[in-house]
DRENKOLMAR-507314 format. One record per residue (C-alpha): residue in one letter; x, y, z; residue number from 0. Coordinates in pm, whole numbers, always signed. Layout:
<atom resn="a" px="X" py="Y" pz="Z" resi="NUM"/>
...
***
This chain:
<atom resn="m" px="-953" py="+4533" pz="-338" resi="0"/>
<atom resn="e" px="-1206" py="+4363" pz="-566" resi="1"/>
<atom resn="l" px="-1442" py="+4076" pz="-495" resi="2"/>
<atom resn="q" px="-1293" py="+3883" pz="-788" resi="3"/>
<atom resn="q" px="-953" py="+3891" pz="-619" resi="4"/>
<atom resn="l" px="-1099" py="+3719" pz="-315" resi="5"/>
<atom resn="v" px="-1262" py="+3454" pz="-535" resi="6"/>
<atom resn="y" px="-932" py="+3385" pz="-712" resi="7"/>
<atom resn="f" px="-737" py="+3382" pz="-384" resi="8"/>
<atom resn="s" px="-982" py="+3143" pz="-221" resi="9"/>
<atom resn="e" px="-965" py="+2899" pz="-514" resi="10"/>
<atom resn="l" px="-586" py="+2909" pz="-528" resi="11"/>
<atom resn="a" px="-572" py="+2839" pz="-155" resi="12"/>
<atom resn="k" px="-768" py="+2516" pz="-213" resi="13"/>
<atom resn="n" px="-518" py="+2394" pz="-475" resi="14"/>
<atom resn="d" px="-146" py="+2337" pz="-476" resi="15"/>
<atom resn="s" px="-78" py="+2497" pz="-812" resi="16"/>
<atom resn="v" px="-170" py="+2796" pz="-1024" resi="17"/>
<atom resn="t" px="-242" py="+2557" pz="-1313" resi="18"/>
<atom resn="a" px="-509" py="+2362" pz="-1123" resi="19"/>
<atom resn="a" px="-674" py="+2673" pz="-979" resi="20"/>
<atom resn="a" px="-680" py="+2855" pz="-1314" resi="21"/>
<atom resn="k" px="-841" py="+2552" pz="-1478" resi="22"/>
<atom resn="k" px="-1120" py="+2543" pz="-1219" resi="23"/>
<atom resn="l" px="-1174" py="+2917" pz="-1250" resi="24"/>
<atom resn="h" px="-1170" py="+2896" pz="-1633" resi="25"/>
<atom resn="i" px="-909" py="+3171" pz="-1662" resi="26"/>
<atom resn="t" px="-549" py="+3180" pz="-1779" resi="27"/>
<atom resn="q" px="-261" py="+3121" pz="-1538" resi="28"/>
<atom resn="s" px="-123" py="+3468" pz="-1609" resi="29"/>
<atom resn="t" px="-457" py="+3629" pz="-1521" resi="30"/>
<atom resn="l" px="-463" py="+3443" pz="-1189" resi="31"/>
<atom resn="s" px="-101" py="+3526" pz="-1111" resi="32"/>
<atom resn="r" px="-155" py="+3897" pz="-1182" resi="33"/>
<atom resn="s" px="-463" py="+3905" pz="-960" resi="34"/>
<atom resn="i" px="-282" py="+3738" pz="-668" resi="35"/>
<atom resn="g" px="+18" py="+3965" pz="-717" resi="36"/>
<atom resn="k" px="-203" py="+4272" pz="-705" resi="37"/>
<atom resn="l" px="-373" py="+4144" pz="-390" resi="38"/>
<atom resn="e" px="-39" py="+4083" pz="-220" resi="39"/>
<atom resn="d" px="+76" py="+4434" pz="-317" resi="40"/>
<atom resn="e" px="-239" py="+4582" pz="-160" resi="41"/>
<atom resn="l" px="-186" py="+4383" pz="+158" resi="42"/>
<atom resn="g" px="+186" py="+4453" pz="+167" resi="43"/>
<atom resn="t" px="+288" py="+4090" pz="+213" resi="44"/>
<atom resn="q" px="+309" py="+3760" pz="+34" resi="45"/>
<atom resn="l" px="+28" py="+3512" pz="+98" resi="46"/>
<atom resn="f" px="+184" py="+3196" pz="-45" resi="47"/>
<atom resn="a" px="+508" py="+3004" pz="-6" resi="48"/>
<atom resn="r" px="+642" py="+2782" pz="-282" resi="49"/>
<atom resn="t" px="+807" py="+2447" pz="-208" resi="50"/>
<atom resn="k" px="+915" py="+2196" pz="-474" resi="51"/>
<atom resn="g" px="+692" py="+2357" pz="-733" resi="52"/>
<atom resn="k" px="+382" py="+2361" pz="-512" resi="53"/>
<atom resn="l" px="+209" py="+2655" pz="-348" resi="54"/>
<atom resn="y" px="+120" py="+2667" pz="+18" resi="55"/>
<atom resn="l" px="-49" py="+2933" pz="+226" resi="56"/>
<atom resn="n" px="+197" py="+3103" pz="+457" resi="57"/>
<atom resn="e" px="+93" py="+3236" pz="+797" resi="58"/>
<atom resn="a" px="-34" py="+3565" pz="+657" resi="59"/>
<atom resn="g" px="-227" py="+3378" pz="+388" resi="60"/>
<atom resn="s" px="-392" py="+3151" pz="+643" resi="61"/>
<atom resn="i" px="-503" py="+3449" pz="+848" resi="62"/>
<atom resn="f" px="-642" py="+3628" pz="+543" resi="63"/>
<atom resn="l" px="-817" py="+3317" pz="+404" resi="64"/>
<atom resn="s" px="-1065" py="+3284" pz="+690" resi="65"/>
<atom resn="h" px="-1169" py="+3648" pz="+653" resi="66"/>
<atom resn="a" px="-1183" py="+3629" pz="+272" resi="67"/>
<atom resn="e" px="-1408" py="+3321" pz="+278" resi="68"/>
<atom resn="r" px="-1633" py="+3482" pz="+539" resi="69"/>
<atom resn="a" px="-1663" py="+3791" pz="+322" resi="70"/>
<atom resn="l" px="-1743" py="+3583" pz="+12" resi="71"/>
<atom resn="s" px="-2002" py="+3385" pz="+206" resi="72"/>
<atom resn="e" px="-2171" py="+3701" pz="+329" resi="73"/>
<atom resn="v" px="-2177" py="+3848" pz="-22" resi="74"/>
<atom resn="h" px="-2328" py="+3529" pz="-165" resi="75"/>
<atom resn="v" px="-2591" py="+3505" pz="+108" resi="76"/>
<atom resn="g" px="-2674" py="+3874" pz="+75" resi="77"/>
<atom resn="t" px="-2701" py="+3842" pz="-303" resi="78"/>
<atom resn="a" px="-2929" py="+3541" pz="-270" resi="79"/>
<atom resn="k" px="-3153" py="+3716" pz="-17" resi="80"/>
<atom resn="v" px="-3189" py="+4026" pz="-234" resi="81"/>
<atom resn="k" px="-3272" py="+3807" pz="-533" resi="82"/>
<atom resn="d" px="-3520" py="+3614" pz="-319" resi="83"/>
<atom resn="f" px="-3693" py="+3936" pz="-225" resi="84"/>
<atom resn="i" px="-3713" py="+4052" pz="-585" resi="85"/>
<atom resn="n" px="-3823" py="+3715" pz="-716" resi="86"/>
<atom resn="e" px="-4088" py="+3675" pz="-448" resi="87"/>
<atom resn="e" px="-4237" py="+4004" pz="-560" resi="88"/>
<atom resn="k" px="-4226" py="+3897" pz="-924" resi="89"/>
<atom resn="k" px="-4341" py="+3540" pz="-851" resi="90"/>
<atom resn="d" px="-4038" py="+3395" pz="-1029" resi="91"/>
<atom resn="v" px="-3939" py="+3034" pz="-988" resi="92"/>
<atom resn="i" px="-3570" py="+2970" pz="-1061" resi="93"/>
<atom resn="i" px="-3458" py="+2622" pz="-1162" resi="94"/>
<atom resn="c" px="-3160" py="+2455" pz="-1327" resi="95"/>
<atom resn="c" px="-3214" py="+2162" pz="-1559" resi="96"/>
<atom resn="k" px="-3146" py="+2031" pz="-1907" resi="97"/>
<atom resn="p" px="-3397" py="+1919" pz="-2174" resi="98"/>
<atom resn="i" px="-3276" py="+1564" pz="-2110" resi="99"/>
<atom resn="f" px="-3472" py="+1570" pz="-1783" resi="100"/>
<atom resn="v" px="-3761" py="+1804" pz="-1864" resi="101"/>
<atom resn="t" px="-3893" py="+1743" pz="-2214" resi="102"/>
<atom resn="k" px="-4049" py="+2021" pz="-2416" resi="103"/>
<atom resn="n" px="-4395" py="+1874" pz="-2359" resi="104"/>
<atom resn="i" px="-4357" py="+1877" pz="-1980" resi="105"/>
<atom resn="m" px="-4230" py="+2234" pz="-1986" resi="106"/>
<atom resn="v" px="-4513" py="+2349" pz="-2215" resi="107"/>
<atom resn="d" px="-4771" py="+2170" pz="-1999" resi="108"/>
<atom resn="f" px="-4644" py="+2349" pz="-1690" resi="109"/>
<atom resn="v" px="-4648" py="+2695" pz="-1849" resi="110"/>
<atom resn="l" px="-4999" py="+2643" pz="-1988" resi="111"/>
<atom resn="k" px="-5133" py="+2504" pz="-1661" resi="112"/>
<atom resn="y" px="-4976" py="+2777" pz="-1447" resi="113"/>
<atom resn="p" px="-4960" py="+3092" pz="-1664" resi="114"/>
<atom resn="e" px="-4938" py="+3310" pz="-1353" resi="115"/>
<atom resn="i" px="-4604" py="+3159" pz="-1252" resi="116"/>
<atom resn="r" px="-4300" py="+3312" pz="-1419" resi="117"/>
<atom resn="l" px="-4036" py="+3044" pz="-1463" resi="118"/>
<atom resn="k" px="-3664" py="+3109" pz="-1507" resi="119"/>
<atom resn="q" px="-3489" py="+2799" pz="-1636" resi="120"/>
<atom resn="s" px="-3124" py="+2762" pz="-1725" resi="121"/>
<atom resn="d" px="-2901" py="+2473" pz="-1825" resi="122"/>
<atom resn="i" px="-2684" py="+2316" pz="-1562" resi="123"/>
<atom resn="l" px="-2317" py="+2410" pz="-1556" resi="124"/>
<atom resn="h" px="-2160" py="+2114" pz="-1378" resi="125"/>
<atom resn="y" px="-1886" py="+2312" pz="-1205" resi="126"/>
<atom resn="d" px="-2129" py="+2586" pz="-1105" resi="127"/>
<atom resn="l" px="-2426" py="+2384" pz="-980" resi="128"/>
<atom resn="n" px="-2301" py="+2321" pz="-627" resi="129"/>
<atom resn="r" px="-2226" py="+2689" pz="-582" resi="130"/>
<atom resn="k" px="-2576" py="+2783" pz="-697" resi="131"/>
<atom resn="l" px="-2730" py="+2539" pz="-450" resi="132"/>
<atom resn="e" px="-2498" py="+2626" pz="-164" resi="133"/>
<atom resn="n" px="-2555" py="+2999" pz="-208" resi="134"/>
<atom resn="q" px="-2932" py="+2953" pz="-239" resi="135"/>
<atom resn="e" px="-2942" py="+3114" pz="-583" resi="136"/>
<atom resn="i" px="-3195" py="+2867" pz="-725" resi="137"/>
<atom resn="d" px="-3513" py="+2705" pz="-598" resi="138"/>
<atom resn="f" px="-3412" py="+2359" pz="-713" resi="139"/>
<atom resn="a" px="-3213" py="+2168" pz="-972" resi="140"/>
<atom resn="i" px="-3314" py="+1862" pz="-1173" resi="141"/>
<atom resn="c" px="-2984" py="+1682" pz="-1213" resi="142"/>
<atom resn="f" px="-2772" py="+1371" pz="-1169" resi="143"/>
<atom resn="n" px="-2664" py="+1275" pz="-818" resi="144"/>
<atom resn="t" px="-2307" py="+1277" pz="-951" resi="145"/>
<atom resn="s" px="-2342" py="+1650" pz="-1026" resi="146"/>
<atom resn="i" px="-2381" py="+1759" pz="-667" resi="147"/>
<atom resn="v" px="-2209" py="+1733" pz="-332" resi="148"/>
<atom resn="q" px="-2480" py="+1609" pz="-98" resi="149"/>
<atom resn="t" px="-2412" py="+1807" pz="+218" resi="150"/>
<atom resn="a" px="-2633" py="+1829" pz="+525" resi="151"/>
<atom resn="d" px="-2812" py="+2129" pz="+372" resi="152"/>
<atom resn="i" px="-2904" py="+1955" pz="+46" resi="153"/>
<atom resn="i" px="-3239" py="+1781" pz="+18" resi="154"/>
<atom resn="w" px="-3229" py="+1510" pz="-249" resi="155"/>
<atom resn="e" px="-3543" py="+1360" pz="-404" resi="156"/>
<atom resn="e" px="-3467" py="+1060" pz="-623" resi="157"/>
<atom resn="l" px="-3677" py="+1033" pz="-941" resi="158"/>
<atom resn="y" px="-3525" py="+737" pz="-1127" resi="159"/>
<atom resn="s" px="-3195" py="+562" pz="-1208" resi="160"/>
<atom resn="d" px="-3000" py="+617" pz="-1528" resi="161"/>
<atom resn="y" px="-2787" py="+343" pz="-1681" resi="162"/>
<atom resn="f" px="-2502" py="+397" pz="-1924" resi="163"/>
<atom resn="y" px="-2488" py="+264" pz="-2277" resi="164"/>
<atom resn="a" px="-2200" py="+215" pz="-2518" resi="165"/>
<atom resn="v" px="-2318" py="+361" pz="-2849" resi="166"/>
<atom resn="v" px="-2156" py="+193" pz="-3150" resi="167"/>
<atom resn="s" px="-2197" py="+186" pz="-3526" resi="168"/>
<atom resn="r" px="-2395" py="-101" pz="-3672" resi="169"/>
<atom resn="d" px="-2068" py="-193" pz="-3849" resi="170"/>
<atom resn="n" px="-1886" py="-233" pz="-3517" resi="171"/>
<atom resn="p" px="-1841" py="-599" pz="-3412" resi="172"/>
<atom resn="l" px="-1985" py="-507" pz="-3072" resi="173"/>
<atom resn="s" px="-2318" py="-413" pz="-3234" resi="174"/>
<atom resn="e" px="-2442" py="-770" pz="-3196" resi="175"/>
<atom resn="r" px="-2417" py="-744" pz="-2816" resi="176"/>
<atom resn="s" px="-2709" py="-639" pz="-2598" resi="177"/>
<atom resn="e" px="-2498" py="-593" pz="-2284" resi="178"/>
<atom resn="i" px="-2130" py="-540" pz="-2212" resi="179"/>
<atom resn="s" px="-1896" py="-472" pz="-1922" resi="180"/>
<atom resn="f" px="-1709" py="-143" pz="-1923" resi="181"/>
<atom resn="s" px="-1376" py="-330" pz="-1910" resi="182"/>
<atom resn="e" px="-1454" py="-478" pz="-2253" resi="183"/>
<atom resn="l" px="-1441" py="-128" pz="-2400" resi="184"/>
<atom resn="k" px="-1064" py="-120" pz="-2350" resi="185"/>
<atom resn="g" px="-904" py="-84" pz="-2692" resi="186"/>
<atom resn="q" px="-1206" py="+93" pz="-2841" resi="187"/>
<atom resn="r" px="-1167" py="+446" pz="-2972" resi="188"/>
<atom resn="f" px="-1364" py="+692" pz="-2757" resi="189"/>
<atom resn="l" px="-1554" py="+996" pz="-2882" resi="190"/>
<atom resn="i" px="-1617" py="+1251" pz="-2608" resi="191"/>
<atom resn="n" px="-1834" py="+1563" pz="-2594" resi="192"/>
<atom resn="n" px="-1629" py="+1788" pz="-2365" resi="193"/>
<atom resn="a" px="-1925" py="+2026" pz="-2327" resi="194"/>
<atom resn="l" px="-2077" py="+1757" pz="-2105" resi="195"/>
<atom resn="d" px="-1808" py="+1796" pz="-1840" resi="196"/>
<atom resn="e" px="-1987" py="+1583" pz="-1582" resi="197"/>
<atom resn="l" px="-2017" py="+1285" pz="-1821" resi="198"/>
<atom resn="t" px="-1658" py="+1336" pz="-1937" resi="199"/>
<atom resn="d" px="-1536" py="+1307" pz="-1576" resi="200"/>
<atom resn="i" px="-1741" py="+989" pz="-1527" resi="201"/>
<atom resn="i" px="-1594" py="+826" pz="-1839" resi="202"/>
<atom resn="y" px="-1237" py="+898" pz="-1734" resi="203"/>
<atom resn="d" px="-1309" py="+778" pz="-1379" resi="204"/>
<atom resn="m" px="-1464" py="+452" pz="-1501" resi="205"/>
<atom resn="c" px="-1163" py="+388" pz="-1724" resi="206"/>
<atom resn="a" px="-919" py="+462" pz="-1441" resi="207"/>
<atom resn="e" px="-1106" py="+231" pz="-1203" resi="208"/>
<atom resn="r" px="-1057" py="-51" pz="-1456" resi="209"/>
<atom resn="g" px="-691" py="+19" pz="-1512" resi="210"/>
<atom resn="f" px="-679" py="+177" pz="-1857" resi="211"/>
<atom resn="d" px="-670" py="+515" pz="-2026" resi="212"/>
<atom resn="p" px="-934" py="+580" pz="-2293" resi="213"/>
<atom resn="d" px="-807" py="+615" pz="-2649" resi="214"/>
<atom resn="v" px="-982" py="+945" pz="-2718" resi="215"/>
<atom resn="v" px="-989" py="+1018" pz="-3092" resi="216"/>
<atom resn="y" px="-1243" py="+1300" pz="-3075" resi="217"/>
<atom resn="n" px="-1275" py="+1546" pz="-2788" resi="218"/>
<atom resn="g" px="-1504" py="+1827" pz="-2898" resi="219"/>
<atom resn="s" px="-1818" py="+2013" pz="-2808" resi="220"/>
<atom resn="q" px="-2039" py="+1936" pz="-3110" resi="221"/>
<atom resn="q" px="-2277" py="+1651" pz="-3034" resi="222"/>
<atom resn="e" px="-2382" py="+1624" pz="-3400" resi="223"/>
<atom resn="v" px="-2020" py="+1563" pz="-3506" resi="224"/>
<atom resn="l" px="-1977" py="+1302" pz="-3234" resi="225"/>
<atom resn="e" px="-2290" py="+1116" pz="-3346" resi="226"/>
<atom resn="k" px="-2191" py="+1120" pz="-3714" resi="227"/>
<atom resn="l" px="-1846" py="+985" pz="-3629" resi="228"/>
<atom resn="t" px="-2008" py="+713" pz="-3419" resi="229"/>
<atom resn="s" px="-2248" py="+611" pz="-3698" resi="230"/>
<atom resn="r" px="-1954" py="+588" pz="-3939" resi="231"/>
<atom resn="n" px="-1765" py="+356" pz="-3704" resi="232"/>
<atom resn="f" px="-1486" py="+602" pz="-3629" resi="233"/>
<atom resn="g" px="-1526" py="+532" pz="-3258" resi="234"/>
<atom resn="i" px="-1775" py="+475" pz="-2977" resi="235"/>
<atom resn="c" px="-1940" py="+710" pz="-2733" resi="236"/>
<atom resn="i" px="-2110" py="+676" pz="-2395" resi="237"/>
<atom resn="m" px="-2466" py="+795" pz="-2340" resi="238"/>
<atom resn="g" px="-2706" py="+772" pz="-2050" resi="239"/>
<atom resn="e" px="-3037" py="+591" pz="-2068" resi="240"/>
<atom resn="s" px="-3211" py="+929" pz="-2041" resi="241"/>
<atom resn="v" px="-3066" py="+1032" pz="-2377" resi="242"/>
<atom resn="k" px="-3165" py="+700" pz="-2532" resi="243"/>
<atom resn="r" px="-3523" py="+736" pz="-2410" resi="244"/>
<atom resn="i" px="-3560" py="+1091" pz="-2534" resi="245"/>
<atom resn="r" px="-3427" py="+983" pz="-2876" resi="246"/>
<atom resn="e" px="-3682" py="+699" pz="-2882" resi="247"/>
<atom resn="i" px="-3965" py="+940" pz="-2799" resi="248"/>
<atom resn="q" px="-3850" py="+1169" pz="-3080" resi="249"/>
<atom resn="n" px="-3798" py="+873" pz="-3318" resi="250"/>
<atom resn="d" px="-3453" py="+1015" pz="-3387" resi="251"/>
<atom resn="r" px="-3271" py="+905" pz="-3705" resi="252"/>
<atom resn="l" px="-2967" py="+814" pz="-3492" resi="253"/>
<atom resn="l" px="-3150" py="+502" pz="-3374" resi="254"/>
<atom resn="s" px="-3132" py="+353" pz="-3724" resi="255"/>
<atom resn="e" px="-2759" py="+419" pz="-3755" resi="256"/>
<atom resn="v" px="-2618" py="+296" pz="-3423" resi="257"/>
<atom resn="c" px="-2671" py="+34" pz="-3154" resi="258"/>
<atom resn="f" px="-2710" py="+104" pz="-2783" resi="259"/>
<atom resn="i" px="-2535" py="-160" pz="-2570" resi="260"/>
<atom resn="k" px="-2619" py="-155" pz="-2202" resi="261"/>
<atom resn="i" px="-2317" py="-143" pz="-1970" resi="262"/>
<atom resn="h" px="-2412" py="-390" pz="-1698" resi="263"/>
<atom resn="d" px="-2150" py="-297" pz="-1435" resi="264"/>
<atom resn="s" px="-2333" py="-212" pz="-1111" resi="265"/>
<atom resn="s" px="-2117" py="+99" pz="-1070" resi="266"/>
<atom resn="c" px="-2211" py="+232" pz="-1414" resi="267"/>
<atom resn="t" px="-2533" py="+402" pz="-1306" resi="268"/>
<atom resn="r" px="-2637" py="+740" pz="-1180" resi="269"/>
<atom resn="t" px="-2954" py="+874" pz="-1025" resi="270"/>
<atom resn="i" px="-3171" py="+1155" pz="-1159" resi="271"/>
<atom resn="g" px="-3346" py="+1363" pz="-897" resi="272"/>
<atom resn="i" px="-3433" py="+1704" pz="-759" resi="273"/>
<atom resn="a" px="-3183" py="+1883" pz="-537" resi="274"/>
<atom resn="r" px="-3251" py="+2190" pz="-329" resi="275"/>
<atom resn="n" px="-3105" py="+2373" pz="-35" resi="276"/>
<atom resn="k" px="-3326" py="+2342" pz="+274" resi="277"/>
<atom resn="k" px="-3212" py="+2688" pz="+384" resi="278"/>
<atom resn="r" px="-3390" py="+2842" pz="+85" resi="279"/>
<atom resn="k" px="-3757" py="+2828" pz="+168" resi="280"/>
<atom resn="l" px="-3965" py="+2742" pz="-135" resi="281"/>
<atom resn="t" px="-4238" py="+2988" pz="-222" resi="282"/>
<atom resn="k" px="-4582" py="+2852" pz="-298" resi="283"/>
<atom resn="n" px="-4508" py="+2884" pz="-669" resi="284"/>
<atom resn="a" px="-4173" py="+2708" pz="-636" resi="285"/>
<atom resn="e" px="-4328" py="+2419" pz="-445" resi="286"/>
<atom resn="t" px="-4599" py="+2392" pz="-712" resi="287"/>
<atom resn="a" px="-4329" py="+2372" pz="-980" resi="288"/>
<atom resn="r" px="-4123" py="+2117" pz="-785" resi="289"/>
<atom resn="k" px="-4422" py="+1885" pz="-739" resi="290"/>
<atom resn="f" px="-4534" py="+1923" pz="-1101" resi="291"/>
<atom resn="f" px="-4192" py="+1836" pz="-1248" resi="292"/>
<atom resn="s" px="-4139" py="+1554" pz="-998" resi="293"/>
<atom resn="d" px="-4475" py="+1391" pz="-1072" resi="294"/>
<atom resn="n" px="-4451" py="+1429" pz="-1448" resi="295"/>
<atom resn="i" px="-4091" py="+1309" pz="-1483" resi="296"/>
<atom resn="k" px="-4172" py="+1002" pz="-1273" resi="297"/>
<atom resn="m" px="-4482" py="+939" pz="-1483" resi="298"/>
<atom resn="l" px="-4290" py="+975" pz="-1811" resi="299"/>
<atom resn="n" px="-4020" py="+738" pz="-1687" resi="300"/>
<atom resn="a" px="-4283" py="+480" pz="-1590" resi="301"/>
<atom resn="l" px="-4449" py="+494" pz="-1931" resi="302"/>
<atom resn="i" px="-4134" py="+438" pz="-2136" resi="303"/>
***
């Protein structure tokens, strides 16, 4: 029996279909089905019952699930503790963030000011962030509040609020507007960067809340393509105020080709902050990094 089998089984148990579970696991349905089949062969019994096209845990599956999740939890905690021990010895600080939150200047300033602190920084994977926090694999994350599930163990420090903007070509009739409601975007052609899965989910949710499906004419992972299509009036895209501000700091050429229209709906905002698991005790170096990034991001936001 392999650890991966337990991961796949646990995820399938949380869903009512192989399709949904495979999508969340980022594997094919056949891979998931083979793994579950192999697990059932090893256990000598089926773990799921199928009714009207949906999967349900049977009695044997329910019994096994509690033990599987306990085993996965112990492995994750043990992995985190071993990594903590190693990283404490090496004085590593492990964070998750994107350049949208921590500019190159802030990062360079930190490294130059604290050369003795070894920093490990990685981009946020939306679907993976909660697991990293829950399993105490990182010291902290600089992220949107919509990226995390704020459980009792998560400490959230708010840094500033981020509004959404509709980005349109200067040839788009909407370009003369300074503000707009999200409902007014119905009928517009949407350009979506599916690499930004968290923002993609927000866009679809905001459309659904207002009773329409977005007319998505580009759904790709290349931001440069999306921006060129926007500037040529092929469609519109949605960006956060953080992106707009970074582009203004960089004096990006995009600013001369498009217009940013603030979406004034009260629900069209998100908060940027620092999230960490209170069960993972911050080392002195990690606390130094947390305070530095917190102070400097707040200061940068106040200056813009």
